[in-house]
C-alpha positions, 0 to 999 in steps of 0.5 A: 700226470699221475691223476691221469694214470690212476684211473687207467691202472686202478679202474675195476680194482678199487671202488669207483668212488674211492678212485674219484675222490682220491683223484680229486684230492690229489688234484687239489693238493699243491704239495704233491707234484708226484706220487712215489712208488711207496705211496702208489702201492700203499694207496692200493693196499689201503683201498683193500684194507680200509674199504670203509674209512670207519675202519681207519685208525691213524694211531695204529697205522703206518700209511704214508702221510699222503694216505693220512691227508686223504683220510683227513680230506674225506672226513672234511668232505663228510662234514660239509654234507 
């Protein structure tokens, strides 16, 4: 359900590639059946603050675990290419 809402609300506000990869990530996770308001708002803030994942520093951030796991997922996807 959440994955269906993400594109409706965020399309045009964040990069399409980021939105697509986040939707793919959330669909692949069995531990997330819902996204909290904090996670939702933090994801939008994350997209604005970290347009490029190279600026992401887990040790200096206070993002929800969902965001940390998304970044780990993206790093794994990059290694596969």
